[in-house]
N, C-alpha and C positions, 0 to 999 in steps of 0.2 A: 474476598477472593484471596487465594493463596498465590503469591507471586514470588518468583525467584529472579536472580540475575538483574539485568538492566530493564526492568519492567516499565520504568518511566519513559524510556525511549520507545518501547513497543506501544504503549498506550498513546503516546504523542504521535507516533507515526500512523496509527489507526485513525485518529482524529484528523490529521493532516490529509491523508489520502482520501478519506470519505468526503471532506468538504472540497478538496481540489477537483475531484471528479465532477462535482456539480458546478462549482464556481467557474472553472476554466471553460467548461462547455457552455455555461450561461453567457459569459462575456463574448465568446466566439459567435454564438447563435444570435444573440440579441443586439450586439453592438459591432460585430465584425472585428472585435479585438482579440488577437491571439497573443497569449502571454509568452512572448519570446524570452523574457527574463525568467519566468518560472520554468519554462522548458529547458533553458540553458543551465540554470541552477540545478534543476533536477538531474540533468545529464551529467554535469560535473560532479555533483555530490554522489550520485549513484555509482558512477565509475569508480570513485574512491571507496565508498562504503562497501559495495558488493564484492570488491576485490580484496578487502581486508581479511585477515585470518581471524575472524571473530570466534571466540570460544563459547560465550554464554548463549544459551538457547533463545532467550528473548531477543537478543540482537540479531540472531539468524532469522527469527520469525519477522522482525521488523524489516530486515533487508528483503525478505520475500514479498512483503507488502509494498515496499518501495518499488520492487521489480514489477509488480502488478500495475501500479500507478504509471510507472515509466512506459510499459508496453501499451497500456490503454491510451495514454496521452501522446506518446511519441512513436511507438511501434518498434519493431525489430530489436528485441531485447539483446540478441546476440551481437549487435554493434557495440554495446556498452560493456559487456562482461563475457567471460568464458563460461558459457552455461553448463558445460560438462563438469566444471569444478565446484559447483555449488552443493551445499549440504542437503541432506534429506529434510531437515527442519526448514531450510530456505524454501524448498519446493512445496512442502506441506502448506506453509503460510501463503505462498504464491497462489496455489490452487484454491485454498479456502477463501482468499480475498476475491478471486474470480467468482466463486460460488456465492458469496455473501454481498459483494459490492459491484459485481459485473454489470448490473442494470442501472447503476447510479449515473445520472446525467441530468441536464436541464429539463428534459422532457419527462423524466421519471424521478423527481425529487421525492425521497421517502418521507413519509409522515414521521414526526418525532418518535412515536412509539415503535414504528418499523425500524427506524434508524437505531434506536436503542436495542431492539431485539436482534438486529443483524450483528451489532458489535458483541453483545453477550453471547450469541450463538457462535460467532467466530472464536471468542475466547474459550467457550466450552469445547469446541472442536479441537482447540489447541491444548486441551486437557487442563484448563483452569476451571475450578469449580466455584460456584457462587456460594 
């Protein structure tokens, strides 16, 4: 794949978000454990990251994916950031994360091939070619 900018951050965030959507839901449903630590860290980090003036597109995409995870696990995105000041790239990644990972959870753990296809499809939708 042809990658630009901070692609390591982008790829790392995709992996983090997809497994958090399943793991956090699993711990809550199976054991009644809510990850307050994860939620607090996500909230603190997201408030800082999403409000930075990030210039490279990969970081903007990654922040959009973090926003999707934040809203899915915590809700009310507007409590953490000024949603009207986010870039087009941020919102593109946010909506694509909803499209590709919105169904992820304990009751709908994707098969490895589906998981891989979802990630590759997301990257293709973000204009990265295999």
